[in-house]
N, C-alpha and C positions, 0 to 999 in steps of 0.2 A: 300674255305675262303667266308665268308659274313660278309661285311660289311655296315656301314650306309654311309661312306664316303671316299671317296678316296682322297689321297692327293698328290696332282700333284706340281712339278717344274719346269718350262720351261727355257731354255737359248737360244739367239739369236744368231746369226752366225756374222762373220766379217762385219763391215760396218752399221751393225742392231740395234737396238733395241727393248726395252721392249715394244714399244706401237704395235707391230706387233703382239703380243701376246691377245691383247683387246679383241677381238670377241671368241678366245677359252677359256678366263677366263670368260667371260658373259655366254660363252653356259656352262662352268660345273659348274656354280655358279646354272644354272637351274635346274642342277642333285644334286643339293647340296653337291658338292665336293669343298674343299678347291683349292687354286692359289695362287701360288705366279712366277713372273716372277725375275729371274736374269739380272742384267743390266752390261754391260760391261764401260758406262759411256765415249763413243765414243764424245758424242754431249752436249748436253742440261741437260741430265736426269743425277742425281748424280749418281755413279757406287753401287751395290747393291748385294751383295754375299746372295744368298737363305741356309734357313738352315731347315731343318725337323723339322714341329711342333710336341708339346708332344703326341698331341691326339693320339688315334689307327686308324689303318685304312690302306691299303696299300700305300706303296709310289710310286709314278709313276714320270717318268722323260719323259720328250718332248724337245728334242733337235733339232737344224735346223744347219746344215753345221757346222762350227767351234765351235756351242755351244757345243758339247759333249767334246771338248779339254778345253771349258772355265769353266764348272762347277767345283764347290768346290769339290776336291776326295771324301768327307764324304758324300759329296751328293749323288752322281753316285753309290759309294760302296753298300749304303743301297738301293737303289732303287730296286724293287721287280718286276718291269715293265719298258721297255724300249721304247720310240717311236723315231726313226731316220728319221728325214725328212731331204733329200737329203743330206747326211753326210758320212762321209770318217774316216778312222783308220789312214791312210797314205795319205797326200794330194798330193806329187807330185811322179807320179808313178817310179817305180824302170826302169834302164836299161835306153837305147836312149830315150824309150817314154817319160821320164820325161823332157827333156830339155826344151821342149816349156814351159809347164808351169812353173820351174826354172826362166827362163829368163824372163815369164809374172812377176813373183814375185819381181824381181830383178830390173825390170823396170819401177813397182808402188812404191815401194820403193825411189828411186832415184825421180820419181816425187813426193813422200810426201817433200822429203829432199829439193827438190828446190821450196818448196811450192806450189803445183800445186795440193793442195789437191781437190777442189771443181771438178775440169774438169778432174781427176782421177778420183774419186768416183763419176761422172757420167757416166765416159765410163766403169768402172767396174758396176755399179746398170744396165747400158741398156744391156748387158750381161747374168748379174742373172735375168733379166724380160725376155729377150727371150725365145721363139718366141713371147710373150706377150708384149705390150707397156708399154715403161718403167712407164708412167704416172699410171697407174695399183698399184705400189708399194704402201706401205702405209708410212704415213711421217716416216722419221727417222733422221738420225744424220747430215744429208747434207741437212737437207731441212731448217737450220739458221745456223747462222755464228758458227762455233766449234770452242770452247776452245782449248787454245796450247796444255793441258794436256792431252785432247780428242783426238789429233793429234797423240801425243808421244805413245800413247794405241794403233793407229789403227799402227802406224811401229813396234810396241813391236808384235802384233798380229800376223802382216805380216811375221814377222819373226818366228813367231812360226807355222805358216799355212807350211812354210818349212820345218820345224822341227819334223811336227806330221808323225811319222813312223808306227804307229799302233793303235790298238783300246787301249785306256788306261789300264794301269794294273790291275785298281781297279775296271774294270767292273765288274757287279755282275753275275756268272756264272750262276747261277739260275735263274736270270731274265727273264722273257716271253719279247721276244723282235718284235719289228715290224721295218722292215726297210722300208720305204718310197722311192723310187727313179724315181729321175727323167728322163725320158726315153729321152728328149732332153737337157738335161744339159749341158751348155758351160761354167761351172768353174768348176766341178769336174771333174777329166776326165773316160772315160769308164772304166780303168784298176783299179781306185781307187774304184769305186763303185762295180765293181765285187770281187777287196779283200775284202773288206766291209762285202759282203755275203760270201765269203769265211772264214773270220775271226769268224764268228758267224751261223753255220749251222743250230742252232736251230730257226733260227730265221722266223717269217714269211715276205715274200718279196712281196711287192706290186709296179709294173712298173706302173707308169703314163707316157703311151707313148705319146709323143707330146710335153709335157709338160718340162718347165725351170726348173732353177735352183731354183728359186721364189715359184714355184708351184700354178703360178696364174692362171691355166687353169684347174683346178679340184677341185671338192668340198670336200675337206678332214677332215673338221673340224666334224662334225656330224658322218661320219664313222669311225673315228679314236677312238671319245668317245663311241661310239657303240661299238668297238672293247675293248675297254678296261672294258666297263660295263660288256659284256659276258664273261670276263676272272676275275670277283672279285671272 
């Protein structure tokens, strides 16, 4: 397939927002590609549900973590290529191994309900950034005062994390897929990372050794866009 422009839609994960995609959008624009960033609206940014534009061009989805499960189904179903950054189908591992993750989610939920939102998010973000320093994370919802409706969306999506049991059923079976796995991920369990690769056996797998959930210690932007360019 030869087209002049790719159409890209990106979705952030839990406790993030669309500003994290700004460098990606700029780099895609330099290649003449269109870009939209979905926004859940946890913080100061208004919620936004992207949809595919009408013009021709391969449709590409890029997601981080829970972003795979936050995308509108119609967007994911029509994608021709999918890039999964530190992602998962099932979040809580099956069997006894999942107890730690389930307890962590419920503890976070209790802190949200108790009004301990800022401290809880700071704890989460430190784990997401590790082993890199949390100060290297881009600005996100917790960078300023969060509205009550945003905190409620955080709570709802915390419940969604526990309920995620598989890759979404609308996942396009014919799409080219790239899994970028964070080798030192403290958020997504090793069992859940392995399960994603098993669920998408045709996907190309890149493992970023020593890199945490937020993928701060590796230069992924241009290599991922090159991967997409080579497969247009």
